[in-house]
C-alpha positions as CSV (number, residue, x, y, z in Angstrom):
1,M,-94.4,7.1,-20.9
2,T,-93.0,4.2,-18.9
3,K,-92.1,2.4,-22.1
4,L,-90.2,5.4,-23.4
5,L,-88.2,5.5,-20.2
6,S,-87.4,1.9,-20.3
7,L,-86.3,2.3,-23.8
8,L,-84.1,5.2,-23.1
9,L,-82.5,3.3,-20.2
10,V,-81.6,0.2,-22.4
11,V,-80.3,2.3,-25.2
12,S,-78.0,4.2,-22.5
13,Y,-76.8,1.1,-21.1
14,V,-75.8,-0.3,-24.6
15,L,-74.0,2.8,-25.3
16,V,-72.0,2.8,-22.1
17,C,-71.2,-0.9,-22.5
18,S,-70.1,-0.3,-26.1
19,V,-67.7,2.7,-25.0
20,N,-66.2,0.5,-22.3
21,L,-65.7,-2.4,-24.6
22,N,-64.1,0.0,-27.2
23,A,-61.8,1.5,-24.4
24,Q,-60.8,-2.2,-23.4
25,E,-60.2,-3.1,-26.9
26,I,-57.9,0.0,-27.3
27,D,-55.9,-0.8,-24.2
28,T,-55.7,-4.3,-25.2
29,L,-54.3,-3.3,-28.7
30,Q,-52.0,-0.8,-27.1
31,S,-50.6,-3.4,-24.6
32,K,-50.3,-5.8,-27.6
33,N,-48.3,-3.0,-29.4
34,F,-46.1,-2.4,-26.4
35,S,-45.5,-6.1,-25.8
36,D,-44.2,-6.5,-29.4
37,E,-42.1,-3.5,-29.0
38,F,-40.7,-4.7,-25.7
39,K,-39.9,-8.1,-27.3
40,E,-38.0,-6.2,-30.0
41,A,-36.2,-4.3,-27.3
42,Q,-35.2,-7.3,-25.5
43,V,-33.7,-8.9,-28.8
44,L,-31.8,-5.8,-29.3
45,A,-30.4,-5.9,-25.7
46,F,-29.5,-9.5,-25.9
47,N,-27.8,-8.9,-29.2
48,G,-25.5,-6.3,-27.7
49,N,-27.5,-3.1,-28.9
50,R,-28.2,-1.9,-25.7
51,E,-28.3,1.8,-26.5
52,E,-31.0,1.1,-29.2
53,A,-33.0,-1.3,-26.8
54,R,-33.0,1.6,-24.0
55,K,-34.2,4.2,-26.6
56,L,-37.1,1.8,-27.6
57,C,-38.1,1.2,-23.7
58,Y,-38.0,4.9,-23.1
59,K,-40.3,5.3,-26.1
60,I,-42.7,2.8,-24.6
61,L,-42.5,4.5,-21.2
62,K,-43.3,7.8,-22.7
63,E,-46.7,6.5,-23.8
64,Q,-47.3,3.9,-20.8
65,P,-45.3,5.1,-17.8
66,N,-46.4,2.0,-15.7
67,F,-44.9,-0.5,-18.1
68,H,-42.4,-1.6,-15.6
69,D,-40.9,-4.5,-17.7
70,A,-39.4,-1.8,-20.0
71,R,-37.7,0.3,-17.2
72,I,-36.4,-3.0,-15.5
73,L,-34.7,-3.8,-18.9
74,I,-33.2,-0.3,-19.1
75,G,-31.9,-0.8,-15.4
76,R,-30.3,-4.2,-16.6
77,T,-28.6,-2.9,-19.6
78,F,-27.1,-0.1,-17.7
79,A,-25.8,-2.7,-15.2
80,W,-24.4,-4.6,-18.1
81,D,-22.6,-1.7,-19.2
82,K,-21.3,-1.1,-15.6
83,R,-23.2,2.2,-15.4
84,Y,-24.4,1.1,-12.0
85,N,-25.6,4.5,-10.6
86,E,-28.0,4.9,-13.7
87,A,-29.1,1.4,-13.2
88,R,-30.0,2.1,-9.6
89,K,-32.1,5.0,-10.5
90,E,-34.2,3.3,-13.0
91,L,-34.8,0.3,-10.8
92,Q,-35.6,2.4,-7.9
93,L,-38.2,4.2,-9.9
94,V,-40.0,0.8,-10.5
95,L,-39.8,-0.1,-6.6
96,D,-41.1,3.4,-5.7
97,K,-44.4,2.5,-7.6
98,D,-44.3,-1.2,-7.3
99,Y,-42.4,-2.0,-4.0
100,D,-42.6,-5.8,-4.3
101,N,-41.9,-6.1,-8.0
102,K,-40.0,-9.6,-8.1
103,D,-38.2,-8.8,-11.3
104,A,-37.0,-5.4,-10.1
105,I,-35.8,-6.9,-6.8
106,S,-34.0,-9.7,-8.7
107,A,-32.3,-7.3,-11.0
108,F,-31.4,-5.1,-8.0
109,I,-29.6,-8.2,-6.4
110,D,-27.5,-8.8,-9.7
111,L,-26.8,-5.3,-10.0
112,E,-25.2,-5.0,-6.5
113,K,-23.5,-8.2,-6.9
114,W,-21.8,-7.1,-10.3
115,S,-20.8,-3.8,-8.7
116,V,-19.1,-5.9,-5.8
117,D,-21.3,-4.4,-3.0
118,L,-22.2,-7.9,-1.5
119,S,-23.6,-6.4,1.6
120,K,-26.4,-4.6,-0.5
121,A,-27.0,-7.5,-2.7
122,L,-27.6,-9.6,0.5
123,F,-29.9,-6.8,1.6
124,Y,-31.9,-7.1,-1.6
125,C,-32.1,-10.9,-1.1
126,E,-33.7,-10.6,2.2
127,Y,-35.9,-7.6,1.0
128,G,-37.3,-10.0,-1.7
129,Q,-37.8,-12.7,0.8
130,S,-39.9,-10.6,2.9
131,F,-42.5,-10.6,0.1
132,Y,-41.7,-13.9,-1.5
133,P,-40.1,-16.3,1.5
134,R,-40.4,-19.4,-0.8
135,E,-38.9,-17.8,-3.8
136,E,-36.2,-20.3,-4.9
137,D,-34.3,-17.8,-7.2
138,F,-33.8,-15.4,-4.3
139,L,-32.6,-18.2,-2.2
140,I,-30.0,-19.3,-4.9
141,K,-28.7,-15.9,-5.3
142,K,-28.4,-15.5,-1.5
143,I,-26.4,-18.6,-1.0
144,K,-23.9,-17.6,-3.8
145,I,-23.4,-14.2,-2.1
146,Q,-23.1,-15.6,1.4
147,Q,-20.4,-17.9,0.0
148,E,-18.5,-15.2,-1.7
149,K,-18.6,-13.2,1.4
150,G,-17.1,-16.2,3.3
151,L,-20.3,-16.8,5.4
152,D,-20.1,-20.5,5.1
153,A,-22.3,-21.4,8.1
154,K,-25.1,-18.9,7.0
155,S,-25.0,-20.3,3.5
156,L,-25.6,-23.9,4.8
157,Q,-28.6,-22.6,6.8
158,T,-30.0,-21.0,3.5
159,I,-29.2,-24.2,1.4
160,N,-31.2,-26.2,4.0
161,E,-33.9,-23.8,3.7
162,L,-34.0,-24.1,0.0
163,L,-34.0,-27.8,0.1
164,E,-36.8,-27.9,2.6
165,I,-38.9,-26.0,0.2
166,N,-38.0,-28.0,-2.8
167,P,-35.7,-31.2,-2.1
168,G,-35.4,-31.7,-5.9
169,N,-34.0,-28.3,-6.7
170,E,-30.9,-29.1,-8.8
171,E,-29.1,-26.0,-8.2
172,G,-29.6,-26.3,-4.5
173,I,-28.2,-29.9,-4.6
174,K,-25.3,-28.8,-6.6
175,L,-24.5,-25.9,-3.9
176,F,-24.9,-28.4,-1.2
177,K,-22.4,-30.8,-2.7
178,A,-20.0,-28.0,-3.3
179,Y,-20.3,-26.8,0.2
180,K,-19.5,-30.4,1.5
181,S,-16.7,-30.5,-0.8
182,A,-15.2,-27.2,0.2
183,T,-15.5,-27.9,4.1
184,R,-13.3,-31.2,3.5
185,K,-9.8,-30.3,4.8
186,Y,-7.8,-33.4,3.9
187,A,-7.1,-35.3,0.5
188,L,-5.2,-38.4,-0.3
189,T,-3.6,-38.4,-3.7
190,V,-1.7,-41.0,-5.9
191,K,0.1,-40.0,-9.0
192,H,2.2,-42.1,-11.4
193,D,4.2,-40.8,-14.3
194,F,5.6,-43.1,-16.9
195,E,8.1,-42.3,-19.7
196,H,9.6,-44.7,-22.4
197,F,12.4,-44.2,-24.9
198,E,14.6,-46.4,-27.0
199,E,17.6,-44.2,-28.0
200,P,20.6,-44.5,-27.4
201,Y,19.2,-47.4,-25.2
202,V,15.9,-48.8,-23.9
203,R,14.7,-47.2,-20.7
204,R,11.5,-46.9,-18.7
205,W,11.3,-44.2,-16.1
206,H,8.6,-44.5,-13.4
207,V,7.8,-41.9,-10.7
208,S,5.0,-42.7,-8.1
209,S,3.9,-39.9,-5.8
210,F,1.9,-40.6,-2.5
211,Q,0.6,-37.3,-1.1
212,V,-1.5,-36.0,1.9
213,S,-2.8,-32.5,1.8
214,R,-4.6,-30.3,4.3
215,R,-6.2,-27.1,3.8
216,N,-5.9,-24.6,6.6
217,A,-7.1,-21.1,7.5
218,W,-3.7,-19.7,6.1
219,G,-3.5,-21.9,3.0
220,S,-2.6,-25.6,2.0
221,L,0.1,-27.9,3.2
222,I,1.2,-31.0,1.2
223,G,3.4,-33.8,2.3
224,K,4.9,-36.1,-0.5
225,V,6.9,-39.4,-0.9
226,N,8.1,-39.9,-4.4
227,I,9.4,-43.3,-5.6
228,G,11.6,-43.4,-8.7
229,D,12.7,-46.2,-10.9
230,L,14.8,-46.3,-14.1
231,V,14.3,-49.8,-15.6
232,K,16.7,-50.9,-18.1
233,A,16.3,-53.3,-21.1
234,G,16.0,-56.7,-20.0
235,E,14.9,-55.9,-16.4
236,G,11.3,-56.8,-15.1
237,L,8.7,-54.4,-14.0
238,W,11.1,-52.8,-11.6
239,S,14.9,-52.5,-11.0
240,N,17.1,-52.9,-8.1
241,E,17.7,-49.2,-7.7
242,I,14.5,-47.7,-6.6
243,S,14.9,-44.2,-5.1
244,K,13.0,-42.3,-2.7
245,Q,12.4,-38.5,-2.3
246,F,10.6,-36.8,0.4
247,E,9.0,-33.3,-0.4
248,I,6.8,-30.7,1.4
249,D,4.8,-28.1,-0.4
250,A,3.0,-25.0,1.0
251,Y,0.7,-22.5,-0.6
252,P,0.3,-19.7,2.0
253,R,-2.2,-16.9,1.2
254,I,-0.8,-13.5,1.8
255,S,-4.0,-11.5,0.9
256,A,-7.2,-12.0,-1.1
257,S,-5.2,-11.2,-4.3
258,N,-1.9,-12.9,-3.8
259,Y,-0.3,-16.0,-2.4
260,M,2.9,-17.9,-2.4
261,Y,4.2,-21.5,-3.3
262,L,7.1,-22.9,-1.2
263,N,8.7,-26.3,-1.8
264,Y,11.6,-28.3,-0.2
265,G,12.7,-31.9,-1.0
266,Y,15.5,-34.3,0.0
267,S,16.4,-37.6,-1.4
268,P,19.2,-40.0,0.1
269,D,19.3,-42.0,-3.2
270,N,20.9,-41.2,-6.6
271,L,18.0,-40.9,-9.1
272,F,16.7,-37.6,-7.6
273,P,18.5,-34.3,-6.6
274,E,19.9,-34.6,-3.2
275,H,18.1,-31.3,-2.4
276,R,15.4,-29.3,-4.1
277,A,13.7,-26.2,-3.1
278,G,11.5,-23.4,-4.8
279,A,9.7,-20.3,-3.9
280,E,7.3,-18.3,-6.2
281,F,5.0,-15.3,-5.7
282,Y,1.5,-15.2,-7.4
283,Q,-0.4,-12.0,-7.9
284,K,-3.9,-11.6,-9.2
285,L,-4.4,-8.9,-11.7
286,P,-7.4,-7.1,-13.1
287,A,-9.4,-8.6,-16.0
288,K,-8.9,-12.2,-14.6
289,F,-5.1,-12.1,-15.2
290,E,-2.6,-13.6,-12.9
291,A,1.3,-13.2,-12.9
292,S,4.1,-14.9,-10.9
293,A,7.7,-14.9,-10.4
294,G,10.0,-17.3,-8.6
295,V,13.1,-19.5,-8.4
296,R,13.9,-23.2,-8.3
297,F,17.1,-24.6,-6.6
298,L,18.6,-28.2,-7.5
299,R,21.7,-29.8,-5.8
300,F,23.1,-32.5,-7.8
301,D,25.5,-34.9,-6.0
302,G,27.7,-36.5,-8.9
303,S,31.0,-38.3,-9.3
304,D,32.7,-34.9,-9.8
305,G,31.2,-33.6,-6.7
306,H,28.2,-31.3,-5.9
307,K,26.6,-29.0,-8.5
308,N,24.0,-26.3,-7.4
309,V,21.6,-25.1,-10.1
310,Y,19.3,-22.1,-10.0
311,I,16.3,-21.9,-12.2
312,Y,14.4,-18.6,-12.4
313,T,10.8,-18.8,-13.6
314,G,7.8,-16.7,-14.1
315,S,4.3,-17.0,-15.6
316,V,1.4,-15.2,-17.1
317,G,-2.2,-16.7,-16.8
318,K,-5.5,-15.5,-18.1
319,Y,-9.1,-16.7,-17.6
320,Y,-11.5,-16.1,-20.6
321,R,-15.1,-17.3,-20.4
322,N,-14.7,-21.2,-20.0
323,Y,-10.9,-21.2,-20.9
324,W,-7.7,-20.8,-19.0
325,F,-4.4,-19.8,-20.7
326,S,-1.0,-20.0,-19.2
327,L,2.6,-19.1,-20.6
328,R,5.5,-20.0,-18.2
329,G,9.3,-19.7,-18.8
330,Y,12.2,-21.4,-17.2
331,F,15.7,-19.7,-17.4
332,T,18.9,-21.7,-16.3
333,P,22.0,-19.8,-16.3
334,K,25.0,-22.1,-17.3
335,D,28.6,-20.8,-18.0
336,S,28.1,-17.7,-20.1
337,D,24.7,-18.8,-21.7
338,V,21.1,-19.0,-20.4
339,S,19.0,-22.1,-21.2
340,R,15.4,-21.5,-21.8
341,S,12.3,-23.6,-21.6
342,V,8.9,-22.3,-22.4
343,F,5.5,-24.1,-21.7
344,F,2.1,-23.1,-23.0
345,I,-0.9,-24.6,-21.4
346,T,-4.5,-24.1,-22.2
347,R,-7.7,-25.6,-20.6
348,R,-11.4,-25.8,-21.7
349,Y,-13.6,-26.2,-18.7
350,L,-16.7,-28.2,-19.1
351,R,-19.2,-28.9,-16.5
352,D,-17.4,-26.9,-13.7
353,A,-14.0,-26.0,-12.7
354,K,-13.2,-29.6,-11.9
355,Q,-13.8,-31.1,-15.3
356,Y,-11.6,-29.9,-18.2
357,I,-9.7,-31.0,-21.3
358,G,-6.2,-29.6,-21.6
359,L,-3.4,-29.0,-24.1
360,E,0.2,-28.5,-23.2
361,L,2.9,-27.3,-25.7
362,G,6.5,-26.9,-24.4
363,T,10.2,-26.7,-25.2
364,G,13.1,-27.7,-22.9
365,T,12.6,-29.3,-19.5
366,S,10.7,-28.2,-16.4
367,P,12.1,-28.9,-12.8
368,D,8.4,-29.1,-11.9
369,E,7.6,-32.3,-13.7
370,A,8.9,-35.8,-13.5
371,R,11.7,-35.4,-16.3
372,G,13.1,-32.4,-14.4
373,N,13.1,-34.1,-11.0
374,V,16.2,-36.3,-11.8
375,S,19.8,-36.1,-10.8
376,N,21.1,-35.8,-14.3
377,F,21.8,-32.3,-14.9
378,D,22.3,-32.9,-18.7
379,T,18.6,-33.2,-18.9
380,Y,18.7,-29.3,-19.0
381,K,21.4,-28.9,-21.7
382,Y,19.7,-30.2,-24.7
383,D,16.7,-28.9,-26.8
384,S,13.3,-30.7,-26.9
385,W,9.7,-30.1,-27.8
386,K,6.6,-31.8,-26.5
387,V,2.9,-32.0,-26.7
388,R,0.5,-33.4,-24.2
389,L,-3.2,-33.9,-23.8
390,G,-5.1,-34.2,-20.7
391,Y,-8.7,-34.9,-19.2
392,Q,-9.8,-34.3,-15.6
393,D,-13.1,-35.2,-14.0
394,Q,-14.7,-36.2,-10.8
395,L,-16.5,-39.3,-9.5
396,I,-18.3,-40.6,-6.3
397,D,-20.2,-37.6,-5.3
398,K,-17.3,-35.5,-6.5
399,R,-15.0,-36.8,-3.9
400,L,-12.7,-38.6,-6.3
401,T,-10.9,-36.5,-8.8
402,Y,-8.9,-38.1,-11.6
403,L,-6.6,-36.8,-14.2
404,L,-5.4,-38.8,-17.4
405,R,-2.5,-37.3,-19.5
406,A,-0.6,-38.6,-22.4
407,G,2.1,-37.0,-24.5
408,Y,4.9,-37.2,-27.2
409,E,8.2,-35.7,-27.0
410,R,11.2,-35.2,-29.2
411,E,14.4,-34.8,-27.2
412,E,18.0,-34.2,-28.0
413,Y,20.0,-36.6,-25.9
414,E,23.6,-35.7,-27.5
415,V,24.3,-32.8,-30.0
416,S,22.3,-33.3,-33.2
417,E,21.0,-36.7,-31.9
418,K,17.3,-36.9,-31.0
419,R,15.0,-39.6,-29.6
420,R,11.2,-40.2,-29.2
421,I,9.7,-40.3,-25.8
422,L,6.1,-41.3,-25.0
423,T,4.5,-40.3,-21.6
424,F,1.6,-41.1,-19.7
425,S,0.4,-39.9,-16.5
426,V,-2.6,-40.9,-14.1
427,K,-3.5,-39.0,-11.1
428,L,-6.3,-39.9,-8.3
429,S,-7.2,-37.7,-5.5
430,Y,-9.7,-38.4,-2.8
431,Q,-11.1,-36.0,-0.4
432,L,-11.7,-37.1,3.2
C-alpha cells in the first residue's frame, strides 16, 4: 500500500511538471511570435507605414494586453503624426499599469516636447528621474528642454549632474561646450576681402574689416572699422590711397519670432560712400521659413556733387533638414528704370550649425558685400554674374570660427565689355 501511494505521488508530480513545462513552452513560443510581429511593426513604422504598424500592434495587444512595447510604439507613431491626444491616451495606459516604465516615460517627454508643451516635458523628465536618478538619457533630454525654455542656470546644474554621473558622456560634454559658448558675450572678428581684375586695367581691391561684437539681452551690437585699398598696376602691396570707413550694426530682437537689422556707416575718404545706412525687418514663418524686407541708403560724393541712392531689398529663407536656402533681391531705381540684382545661397550643415559648406549664385551687385561698398555708383549700372564656394568650421574648443570663400565673376564694366574677376575672402572670429 505504501509503495502504491509513493508511486501515485511520483506520477502526479511528473504530470504537474509536464503541464507546467508545456505551459512555459507555449508562453515562450507566444512571446517569440509576438516579438517577431513587433519587430515587423517597428520596421513598418520606421519606413513610414505607421498606420499598418499600429494595426499590427493592436493585433498583438488583443492577444497579449500587457505587451507594453507595442502600445508605446503606437503612442510614438501617433506623436510622429502630430496626433498628440491619441498618443497621450496610449502612453498613459502603459503608465497606469506599469508606472515606472522607462520607455513610456521617455516617449512622453518627446511627445510633450514635439507638441511644444515644454513645461509638461520637463515634468516627465523629473518624473522619470524620481525612479531613475542616474538615467543619462533623461538628464540629456532635461538639459535641452531647460535650454529651450531659457533656463540657462538650471541647465548648467543639470549638465554638472550628468557629468558627475559620467564624466565621459559625449553628449554632456557637447552640451557643456555649447553652454559656455552661448554665455560668451564678446567676439573679435577680422575679415579680409580680395578682388583682382585685369580689364580695362589691372586692379587689386582689398577691404579689411576689424570688428568687436557684444551680445545683449535685447540683441547684438557690432562696431566695425573697414580699411579699403585699390592697388594699381606697378604699385606694391598697398597704395598711397588707403581709405577708412566706420560702421555700426545692430540686431535688436522685437519678439521671439521677429527681429531687425540696423546699420550706419561713415567714411571721410574717397573709396567708400560718404554715408551708408540700412534697415531691415525679419519675420520667422511656419514650416521653418523666414522672410525679410528692408532698404539700403548710399550717399556718394563725386566730382559732380552728391548723389543719394536708395536700394530696396527683400529675402525668403527656408531650413530643410540639414540645408538652408535663401533667395534675396536688390532693386535700385535709376532714372525711369529699376536695376535688379538677385542672389541665391544654399548651405549644407555638417556637424552642427557652425560647420557648413556653401554655394552662392548671383547676378548684379549687392551693397552688403565688398564690391557694393565703394564710392563708384557705376558698379550698380552694369550686368554681372558670379559663383562662390565657402566653407566654415570651428577650432580651439569652438571659440575660433573661420570662414574661407572663393569666387569667380563675369562683370560688365562698359556696355558690351566684360571682365573676369577672381575673389577670395577669409574671416576669423574669436569668442572672448
